[in-house]
N, C-alpha and C positions, 0 to 999 in steps of 0.2 A: 756314364759312370754312376750318376746318381741313381738311375733305375737299377743298375746292377747291385749297388750297395743296398738298395731297398729290398731287392729280391733276396739277397743274402740274409738280411735282418729278418724278413718275414719267414724265410725257410728255416732259420735257426730258432725262431720263437714258437712256443706252443700256440695252437690256434686259439686256445682260451685267453692267453695273454694278449694276442693280437686284438681279439674282440674287446677285451677290457681297455687296452690302450686307445683303441678307436673311440670307445665310450668316453675316455678322459678328454680326448681332443674335441669331441662334440660338446661335452659339458663346459669346457673352457671357452669354446666358441660362443655358446649360448650366453655364458657369463659376460663375455665381451660385449655382446649385443645389449644385454640388460644393463650394463654399466652406465650408459648414458641416461637411464631412467632411475638412477640410484637414489635420487632425492625423495622418491615416493616410498613411504613406509612399507607398502606391499611388496615393492620390487626389492627392497633391501633383504627381506626374508627369502625371496626367491633366489637372489644372488647367493646367499649362504647355503641354500639347498643345492644349487648347482656346484658350489665349491665343495660341499660335503660329498656329493656324488662323485666328483673328480677324485677326491682323496680315497673314497671307497673303491672305485674302479682301479685306481693306480696301485693300491696295496694288493688288490685281488690279482692284478696282472703280474706283480712281482711274486706273489704266492705261487702262481702257476709256473713261473720261471725257475723257482727253487726246486731242489731235488731231495733235500733232507727233511725229515719230520720236524726237527727243531726250527729250521728256517721257515718252513711253511707255516708252522704254528705261530711264529713270531709275526709274520705278515698278516696272518688271520687276526691276531690280537690287535695289530695296528689298524686294521680296517674298522674296528669299533670307534676309532677317533672320527671316522667319517659318518657312519650311518646311525650312531647312537643319538645324534641330535636331529636327524632328519624328520622323524615323526612330529616332534615339537615345532620345528621350523615350518613344516607344512601346515600344521594347525594354526600357527600365528599368521602365516600368509593368508590362508583362507578366511580367517576371522577378520583380518584387516581389510581384505578386498571386499568382503560382504558386509563391512561396517559393523561387525559385532565386537566393537572395541572395548566393550565392558569386560570381555574375557582377558584383554591384554593389559594386565596391571603388573607392577613390579613384584607384588606378592605372589600372584598366580604363576608368573614365569619362574620365580625362584623355586616354588614348590614343584613345578613340573620338571625342573632341571635336576631334581634329586635322583630320579630313576636313571637318566643317562649317565650321570657321574658315577653312580654306584655300579652300573653295568660296565663302564670302562675300567673301573678299579677291579671288578671281579674278573674281567677278561684277562688282565695282566697277572692276576694272582690265582688263576684257575687251578694250577697244580696243587694248591693247598686245600681246595674245597670242592672242585669239580662242579660248581653250580652253573657254569656256562656250558662246558662240554663235559659230560660224564665219562666219555671215552673217545680218544682220538687215535686213529691208526693211519698208516700210509699205504695206499694201494699203489704199489710200485709199478704195476703194469700200466695203470692209467695216469700215474704221477699226480694223484689227487688225494686229499685228505678224506677219510671216511669218519664222519662225526656223529656221535650220539649226543643229543642235546640234554643239558641238565635242567633243573627246576627253574633257575633264574632266567634262562633263555625264554621259557614260555611265559614267565611273568612279564619280561620285556616285550615279548611278541604281543601279549594282550594289551599292554600299555600303548604300544605302537599302533595296533589296530584301532583302539578306542580313539586316539587322537586323530588318526587319519579319517576314521568314520565321521567324527564330529566335524572336522574341517570340510569333508565332502558334503555333509548335510547342510552346513552353512552356505556353501556354494550353490547347492541344489535349491535351497530356499530362496536364494537371491534372484533366481529366474523369475519368481513371482513378485519380487519386491522392487527390482530395478526396471528401468525402461528398456525398450527394445534395442536401443543402441548398445547396451551391455550384454544382451543375451548371447550374441555370437561369441563374445569374449568368455562368458561363463561356460558356454558349451565347450569351447576349446580347453579351458582349465579342467572341466570334468573329464574330458577324454584323456588329458594329460595325467590326471590322477589315477585313472583306471589302469594305465599302462604299467606302472611299477607294482601296483597291487597284483596284477596278473602275473608279473615276473616273480614276485615273492611267493605267490601261491604255487607256482610251478616248482620252486625250490623246496618249499615246505612239504608238498605232497609227493615229490619225487617224479612228477610227470614232466620230463624235460628231454629234448632231443640229445642233450649232452648230460649224462648222468652225473649227479653231485655238483653240477655247475649252477651257481646262484646267478640268476638273470636279473636280480633286482638292481644292482648298480648300472648295468647296461640299459635296463628299461628306463632308468632315470635320465639317461642321455637321450633316449628317444622322446622322453617327456620334454626335454629341452628343445628337440627339433620341432615338436608340435607347437610349443610356445613361440619359437622363432617364426613359424608359419603364421601364427596369430598376430605377431608384431608386424610382419610384413603385409599380410593380407588385410587385417582389420585395424591396423595402427593401435594395437593393444598397448595400454599404459601411457598413451599420449594424454589421455584424460581419465585417470582411474576414478572409481566412485568416490574415494575420499576427496580427491581434488575437485571433482564435480560438485560434491556436497558443500565443500568449503566455498566454492565459487558461487554456486546458484543459491544455496540456502541462506547465505548471509546477505544476499541482495535485498535492498528495500523495494525494488521494483518486482512486480509479479511476473512469473514465467509459467506458461502452460504449453505443453506439447501435445498435439492431437495427431493421431494416425490417419491414414487414408480412409478408413472406415468411419471416422468421426468419433472414435473413442479417445478418452484422455489417457495419454501414456505417462505423463509426468507433470509435476508442478512443484513449485517451491513453497515454503511456509508463508511467504508474503501473500500468496493467493488466499489462504485461509483467513488472514487478517482483513484483506481488502473486501472480500465478499462475505465476511462474518460466518465462515463455515465451521469455526471452532475446531473440534476434533473429527469432524465428518470427513470420511475418505471419499474422494471422487476419482481415484485411479480406476481405470477400466469402465468408467461410466460414460454414457453418451454425452457429448458436449452440449448438443442442442437441447437435451432434457435438463441437464444440470443448470444451465444458464438460460433457460427458456424465458425468464423475465426480462432479459436484455436482448430484445429482438434485433436491434441494430448490430449487436456483437455477433449473434448467431448468423445473421445475414452476411456479415463480413467474412466469415470462414467459408468461402466458396471460391471455386476457380483457382487459377494459378497466378493471380495478381496480388501485389502488396497493397493492403488497405489500412487506412487510419480511421479509427472509430473513437468517439468520445462517449463515455458512460458516466452515470451518476449513481452513487451508492449512499446508503444511510446506515451507519454503524453506531449503535448506542446513542441514537439521536443526533449524531454528527454527520453532516452532509459533506461528501467528498466527491471530487471530480478526477477522472482518469482518462488518459489517452492510450488507446490500445493499438499497437502496431502489429498487424497480422501479416506474416510472411510465409510464403510457400516453402516446403522442404522437399528436396529432390534426392533420389537415391543415386547410386553410381551410374545407372543407365539413364539418368536425367528424367526419370519417371516420377510424377508427383506422389510423394509418400506421406504427406501430412502438412500440418501448419504449425508455426511457432508464434505464440502470442506474447508480446512484451508489454506489460502494463505499467505505465508511468504516472505517478501522482502529479497532477497539475492543479491541485486545489488552490495553492497559494497564487499560482499564475492566473487561475480563473477568478479568484477573489480580487486580485489587482485589476484584472481586465474589467470585471463588473463594476468595481469602484470607479475606474476611469470612465467607463461608459455612463455611470450615474452622474459623475461630475460633468461630463460633456452634455448629457441631457439636461442637467440642472442649469448649466450655463446657457444652453439653448432656450430653456424655458424663461430664464431671466431676461435674455436678449429679446425674446418674443414679448414678454410682459412689458418690459420697458419701452419697446418699440410701439406696441399697441397702446400702452398707457400714454405715451407721448402724443400719438395721433388723437387719442380719445380726449385727453384733457387740454390739448392745445387750444381748441376752440373755447372751452370754458375759461381757461386761464387768460386767454387773450381778451375775452369779453370782460372778465373781472378787471384786468388791468386797464382796458379801454374805458370801462365804467369809471374807474378811479381817476383816469386822466381827464375824461370829459367832465366829471362831476367837479374836479378841482378847478377847472377853468370857469365853470358856472359859478362856483363859490367865490372865486376871485372877483368876477364881474358883479356878483350880488353884494359883496362886501364894499366894492367901490361905489355901488349905488345905495348902500345902506339898508339893503333888504336882508335882514337877519333870518327871517322866516324861511326864505328859499335856501339860504346857506345851511341852516340846520337840516333841512330836508335832504339836501344833497350830501351833507356830511354823514348822515345815516346811511345813505346809499354807498358811500365810500367805505364805511365800516363793514357793511354786509359783504361787499365785493372783496375787501381785504381778508375778511374771515374765510371766505371761500377759497381765496388764493393760498392762504395759510394752510387750510385743510388739505388742499391738493398737494402742497409741498410736503406736509406731514405724512400723508399716505405714501407718497413717493419715497420718502426716507425709510418708512417702515418696510415697504416692499424690498428695497435694496438691502436693508439690515437683515431681514429674515432670510433672504437668498444667500447672503454671504457669511454671516456670523455663526460661529460654533460656540455655543454657550453651555454652561454647567447647570443642570437642573437642580434646584434647591427647594426645600419646603416653603410653601406659600402661606402668607398671612392674608387669607382671602377677604376678610372683613376690611382690612386696610386697603387692599387693592380695589375692592368694589367701591369703597368710599371715595378713593382717588378718582376712579372713573366718573362717578357722579359729579365730583367737583369740576371735572373738565367741561362737562356739559350742563353746568348748573343753570346758565342763562336759558338754554333750550328747555330745561325742565320747568323753570318758572314761567316762561312765556306760554308753554303749552298746557300749563296747570296739571302737569303729570303727577300722579300719585304712585309712589314706589314702596312696596312692602318687601323687606328682606330680613333674614335672621340675624341675630346678634352673634351666633357662633357658627362657624363653618368647619367642615372636615379639612384636614391638611393634605394637600396634593403636592406633587413635584412639578416644577415649571420654572419660568423666568418671569418675574413680577412685571417688568416693563412691558413685555409683550402681552401678558394676560390682561393688564389694565386696558390696552388698546382693544382687546377682544371684547371686554365688557362695554367699552365706549361704543363699539360698532353695534353690539346686540341691543343696548339700551336705546341708542339713537334710532335704529330701525324700528324697534318696538314703539317708540314715540311717534315716528313718522307714519307708520302703518297701523297704529293702534286706534282705539275708539276716540270719542270726543266727550269728555276729555280722556286722555290715555290713563289706564289703570294697569300698572305692571306689578308682577310678583316675581322676585328672584329667589333662588334656593338651590338645593343640592340633594342628591340621593345617597343612600348608604353605598359603600364600596361593593362592587360586584366583579369578581375575578381580578382584583387588584386595581380596578379603575373606578374613579369617582366622576359622576355626572353633575355638571352645573348647568343651570337653565334660567331663562327669562320667559315668563308667560305674559302675553298681551291680551287685550280685549277687543282686537280688531275683527275684521270680517273673515279671518282665516285664510288659508292658502289651499288651493285645489291640488290634487295629486299631480296633475300635469305641470303646474307651476312649481311645485316642490322640486321636480327634477331639474329645473333651471337654476335653482338657488346655488349659491357657492361657486357659480361660474363667473368668470371675469366679464365685466361690462354688462351684467344682467340687471335690468330694472323692471320689476313686474308692473308697477304703477308709476310711470314717469311723471305724471302730474302731481304725485304726492312727494316725489323725491327729486331734489335738484342736484344730485351727485352724478357720478360717472360710473357707478356699478362696480367699484373695486373693493368695497368694504368687506363683504362676506368671503370673497376669494382670498383676501389677505388673512382673514380669520382662519380659513381652512389651511392655508399655508403655514401659519403659526402653530396651530394645534397639531398638525401632522408632524412638524419638525420636533415638537415636544413629546412625540410618542403617543398622541391621542387621536381622536376623531371628532367630527362635527355632524350635526343633523338637525332636523326639524320635525315636530309632531303637530299635525293639524288635521281636523276632520273636513275642513273647507266650508263649514257651516257658518253663516253670518252670526256674529256675536260670540262665537266660541274661541276666536282668536287662534294664535299659534304659539307653540313653545319651541324656542330655539335653544339648543343645548350644545355643550362641548364636554369631552371626557379627557381626564388627565390621570396619569399613574398615581396611585395612592402612596403617600410618604411612608 
């Protein structure tokens, strides 16, 4: 029954109406498919295009069903409600899809709407001015209107052609601006654009299998079919360029897409920042050439395995670290078609890792120092305490016997042993303090500090008859006064022990160089050979054991102190007898 009813309807309708109504059905079907993508600005314009095409085809179908001139003319006028907006809608769609959003402003849209509204008004008032149709007659034999177009029709046609051509050009240019992923979509849209243009040209030129039949609304329905094919085949509008740009371009992580031939297909702005590319374009450039300085990165883009690579960059003097995940990309046939690079900033993680590593190494050095120190000084400290204990017993016996001379002799030995034990303990405390404490560097009163160091070893200076020359004024450096006083104590003590007979020392400083001030002590000893200089500042190193009764920690502690304060230590000596050695340390200038 349904088939019979359909046969009756189709037999009673003109073939032109049937074609138009089929076009309406196709347009509405396409609109339904597009509806689920309606949140995208591009698709919204496309939905309105299909809606306009449906209105146009529907009015055209009723026009062919009508038999009087007045009714046909009324439906023809109504068709302008559909197609008058289509050129503008197409232009807006093409501009939005190709990301030429600078053309889509409220002002530009308002101005471009003037022509369609004027055209609609003129179509319904044509009897008063004949600007749309200069003459309209009815061909009764064909049941079709024979129309001669007026001046405004050609103005509207030029307006329509200009907008469609501009939109087509925007899509065409997008082929070279977008990645390969979108080229199939763009090709589909270009084909879809050419179909209604061809239909319209058939109507304008009169070259048509059905005379006076306007194929334009029908061709827009075929445009809908082509777009539907694109949606099903290529998942068109699942990720339109606007959404892609919104997603990828706003990412702080870098993204690079490389095709199977090794050319860069796409990247986001973050890549320019990461690699300091500025405005340089790297699209269509060979990846291995563009990033040749990152060998491990280039080597990672091989084969079909996922690789993780770490790279280091320097941007405006700032060092940054990145982890790059290199993943293979496959086409629908599971054939390798390229690689995707995701570049993640791990600078803060790396800095934390390095800091933790430094802390672990520092603690390891401290444990090593304390362990070695304990083994090294245990013997000396035990001997000192043993000497104190033995000497005290002898003193007690001597006092009981009334032998004060022996008591005084062993009391002196106790004093020497005690001083040595105190010195060992002091250096142990300094070593622990330097290893642990975080201090604030402040301007140093070097004259006061140097004088304080001299006072600590005043007895040694007097006993050795040492002469020390030093300036009354010193340049101001940054440091920690307590530690620097210990540095001077070590330097002066070593200069006295290894100096001439009697020791003659000169202390001073040099003018700042590159923000660093050098302080020094010059002795008059035998000097230090180049071989021995390399052993200085090492823990437990004593170049002339018979001259020094310590345990070789002094200069290593000096080195640790100065490095922690941002400076460095060293010694200058020719190794010639009598020329002595100059021990120095550098600190940042205040």
